[in-house]
N, C-alpha and C positions, 0 to 999 in steps of 0.2 A: 504494499500500499504506500501512498504517497502522503507527504507532509500535508499538502493542501487539502486533503480530504478531512482533516481534523480541525478545520477552521468553522466557526459558527459566529453569528452575531450575538454579543454578550454586552447588554447595556451596563455601563459602569455602575449604576445605582444598585445592580443586583449582587454586586460583589460585597459581602458582608464585611463591615469594618469593626463590628462588635458581636460577641457571641449571644445566644438567646439567654435569658435570665436563668433558666434552668436547663441543664444540660440535655436531659431526655425529652424535651418538650418542643424541639425543633420540628419541622416538617420531615416526612418520610415518603418518598415515592418508591413503590414496590413494583419491580418488573419481574414477570414470569416468563423466561425465554421459552419454554414449551408451548405456552398458549398465546404469547405475544402480547399479553394484557399488561396494562398499567393502571395501578390504583394509588390513592393517596390517603396518607395517614399521619398520626403523630409518632414521633419516634419510639416512645415507650411502648407502643403497640407492636413492635418487633417481636415480642415474646410469643405473640399468637401464630407466628410462622414457624415455630421450632417446637420440638417434641422431646419427652424424656429420652435421654441418650445421646441427643445430639450435641456436637462439640462446637463452641466458638473459640477461634484462635486469635489472641490479642498479641500485639507488638508492646512489650515492657520497657522499650527505651525511654530514656528520660532527658528532657532537653535541658541543656545547660545554658547560661546567660552569655551567649556568644558574641553579643554586638557591643563594641567599646569605642570610645571617642577619646582620641590622644591628640597631643599637641606636639607639632614637629619642632625640633631644636632649631634654634635662631630665627626662623621665621614666624613661629607661633601658628602656623597654619592649622586648622582643625582636621584631622583625618580620621575617617572612619575605618575601624578594624574589625573585621569579621572573623573570628576564631573557627576554624575547621575541625582540626584535631591535634593532639599532642604528639609530637614526633619523637621527643626524648625527654622523659620526666627528670633525669639527672641533670641534664644541660639546659632545661627549660626551653627547648625548641618547640616552636608552634608553626603549623602550616595555616596561614591566614589569606584572606582577600583583603585589599585596601582600596579605599576611595577618597580623594582621586589618586589613582595610581601613578599618573604622570609626575606627581610630586615627590614620589618615594623612590630612593635609589639605595643600592648597597651601601652600608656605612652610616645611613641616617639613623638618628635617634629619636624615638618617641616618648613622650612623658605622659603618664596617666594619673588622674586624680589630683588632688590638692598638694599632695606630698611628691617629691621626686624619688620616694623610695621604690617605686615601681616604673622601671624604665625598659624599653625595648630597643634592640638594635637590629636593623635589617642585615641579615648575613646572605641572603640568596634571593634570586628572582625565578620563580617557578613558571609563571605566565604572565600575560600581559597584565593582569590584575593581581596574581598570586605573589605571594612573599613568604619567606621562611624569617621569622622572627626569634631572637634569643633574648629572653626576659632576663633583666639583671635585678635581683632582689636579695635583700639580707634577711635571711630565714630558712626554715626547712621546707620541703616540698608541700606539706599541708597548709602551712601559713601562707605560702605563695598562692596556691589555689584559692584559699579563702579571700586573700587581696584581690586576686584577679577577678573572681565572680562577683565580688562586692561592688566592683566597678562596672560590671557587666549589664546589659539590659537583654530582655526577652527578644529573640531573634525572629520577630514577625516577618511574614513573607512581604516581598516588596509591593505587592498589590493591596496591602493594607496601607493606606496613605495617611498614616499618622505615627507618632512615636508610640514605642511601648509605654503602657502606664502600669502602676504598681498592681492592679488587678490582673493583668495579663501573665504575671508570674504563675498564678494558680490556673487561670483560664486556659493558657496554652500548655496544658500538661494533663495527661491523662491520669485519672485517680489511682491507677494501679502501676504507674511508672516507678521503675526501681533501678534500672541499669543506666547510668549516665553515659552519654555519648553522642546524642542527636543534636543536630541544629535545626531540624524540622520536625515538628510534632507529628505522630501518626494520627491524622485529623479524624478518621473514622471512629477511633477510640474516644475522642473527646466527648462524644454523645452519651457515654455510659455513666450513668450516676450509681452510687453506692445502693440506693434503693433498687434500681433497675438489676444490678448484679444480684442482689439478694432474691429478687423474684425469679430470676433465671435460674439460681440455684435451687430454690424451693420446687421449681418445676422439674428439675432433674436435668437441667441442660448443664454440661460440664464446660468449664473454663480451662483453656490451655494457653500457655505463653512461649513465645520465642522472642529473640532480641535481634533487631535489625537498626543499627544506627543511622537513621536518615539523614542525607546530606544535601547541601545546596544543588548537587548535579540534577535533583529532581526539577529544578527550576532553570537549568542551563538551556539557553535558546539552542534549538536544533537548527543547523544551518545547512541541511542537506534536504533535497525533495525526496530522495531514494531512502527510506527509512532502514534498509539493510546496511546502509554505511555510517548510521549513527552509532557512537559508542558512548554507553553509560559510564559515568564515574563509579568506581568500586565503592561498596559500602560493606562494613564489617558486620557480621551476622552470626547467631549461634541457635542451633535447634538442639535440644537436650533429649536424653532417653525418655524423661517422664513424658514430654509431648508426644514423641514418636509412639510410645506404647498406647497413649490416649486416642490419638488419630487412627492408628492402625487397627486398634480395637474397634472404633467407630466404623471404619471401612469395611471390616469383616462382617459386622451385623448389619450393615447397609443403612446405618444412621447418617445423618446429614453432617457435613464438616463445612463450617463457615469461616472464611477468612475475613477478619475485620481490618479493612483497609489494604491498599495496594502494596504497601510494605510487606504485609503478611503474605499476600498473594505471591510476590516475587520470591520471598523466602521459601515457601512451600514449594514452589516451581524449581527452585535451586536444588532443594534436598529430596526431591522425588526419587524413588527407586524405579527400575525397569518395569516392575509389576503394579505401579500405581500406588504403592505404599510409600511411607516416609521413612528415612534414615536420618541418623544424627549428623550435624554438619557444624563445623566451626572454622571460620575463615571469612573470606571475602568473596562478594557476589557483584557482578556487573551486567547481569541478566537484564535484557531489554526485551520487554513483551509487547507485541503489537499484532493486530489481526493479520492472517488467521493464526490460531494457536490452540493447540489440544491441552487442556487441563485434566489432570487425572486424579488430584487430591481434593481440592475444594469443589463443592457443588452449590455453594452459595456465597456471596460477598456482600460486604457492607463498604459504601464509599461516599465520599463527599461529592458534590458537583464541581468539576475542574474547569480551569481556564481553556481557552483555544490552544491548540498546538502542544499541550503539555503531555509528558510521557505518561502521566496518571490517566488522563483521558484515553490514551491509546490502549493502556492495560485493561481498562473498564470495558472498552470497546471489544477487545479480544474475548473476554469473559461473557459479556452480554449478548454479543453478536453486533457487528457494526451498524447494521440498519435499525435495529431496535433501539440501541443506544442512541443513535442519532435522532430517532423519533422521540425518545424520551427527553433528550436535552432540549429539543424543540419545544416541547410540552411545558418543560420546566421554565424556560424562558417566558412563555405565554402566560404561565400560571404564576410568574413572579417568585419562584423558589430562589433562595439565597446561595450563591456560589462561595467557594473558597473554605478555608480552614474553619472559619467561624460560621459557615452556612448551614444548609439543610443537608439531609442524606438521602441515599439511594440504597435500597436492598435489591439485589438481583439473585433470583432463584433459577437454577437449571434443572 
């Protein structure tokens, strides 16, 4: 398929700038791929589409405060630094993006906060925007991380046209997040409240967890029309034996396995065996999924409504079927569903 096939008209006012007041009370569009039907619900009604013994798989990655604002030495220019990942804890090397990139060269120093105790030196250029920083800090690693994160802001996506506010620290985090490492929240999981998770448990629906540290590569612009030539950035992930046993048992008894979010769907597709079962996995994935694609583990998925040309939209289209998802997105725009990480949700049943 071609990049141009994933464009659609998205009015800017439909991109949610704030979440709904209650996590589980956003709107939910349900798509049944077998019948081609589309119906409209409230998110907490998702429980009605699953039965005792079904499994929901969540991504338990935890977002860290990755966006910082530093001051360049001598000129005093304000530089945005977006932390991507820690490369070397001992030497305090970090892979980052900087804006404006043209103002930052190897050897430049950046100062953070009111104190000059936290300083970073540029030691390498990795891309036109990317840099490797070495942080200079008097203290042990735990003290350094605490100081760094105290200065950081919640890394909201660029389509949210405002700076992060204190409430975003909790809002842009799944309530079950536990393994730190993401700079992008697994948005489908944001809709699950503690009350809803309890109701799912009472009904006998099992909860399983994997970890995939979602990165900025999900929002990197695709610059090729032929999707087979696009390469995803690698993301670290782990699927443990507990989840493998839970999912494989569900498959063997013909219970439904639901991937909560595109990150979970990609992780399951990475860790799948030849027989359609799941296997343990610890490492990195750069799997890029777009139509057509044959899924063998998940037979349901939860997703937010994504922006045009996004890799997440392509993955949803592969799972739900290109024509049906396109029809659903047209209806979502018509019915004024809210798009983006703070927007409404979609459930696809296969």
